[in-house]
N, C-alpha and C positions, 0 to 999 in steps of 0.2 A: 062438940069439939073435944077431942081428947088432948091431954097435955103430957109432955115428957120432959122432966126436969133433969138436965145433965150438967149442972154446975160442977166445977172443979174436975171434970174428966178431960183428959187430953187425948188427942188423936192417937189412934184411930177409934177409940171407944165411942165418942158421940155419933160417928157415922155408923158404926156397927149396931149400936142400940137403936138408932133411928131406923135403920134398915130392918131390923127384927120386928120393931113395932109396926112399921108400915106394911110389912108382908102379912101381918095378922089382921089387917083392917080390910074393910069392904070398899068397893068402888063408891065414890061420892063422899066418903068420910073425910074429915079434916083433922090434922094433927098439928098441934102447936108444940114446937121444940124450943127449949131455952138452954143456952150453953154459955160458957165463959171462955172457951178456947177460941182465940181469934182465927185460927186456921179453919174453923167451921164455916166462916163466911164464904170460903171458896169450896171447901170439900162437900158440904151438904148439898148446895145447889148443883154442883157437878154430878154427884151421885144420883140426884133426882132426875136430871136431864138424861143421863145414860140409861136409867131404869124406868123411864116413862111416868114419873110422878111430876105433878105441877106445883111449882113454888108460887104461892099466892103473895107471900111477903117474906122478905129477908132484910132485917134491919139491926143496927146497933142501938140499943136503948140507952137512955140517960144514965142508968145505973151501971153501964159498962157491959151488960149482958147482951148476947146475940139471940135474936128471936126469929124463928122461921114458922110460917104457916104453910102447910103442905097439904095438897088435895090428892087423894088416892084416885087414880083414873081406872 
């Protein structure tokens, strides 16, 4: 599993950086994305749905960060 830490970045940067990383990955690979922008709870899953990526997990962690586990299809 690869990890992308995007703390302190505001929209649209978390989505753009997630998009760039996912497009460089191969089918079946998993990406863990960690963000602090609350808008990512909507934006990243929406972008994944439109672009054919699978959200395995989307959650707000106890430390206030937002975590996404995304599978490349």
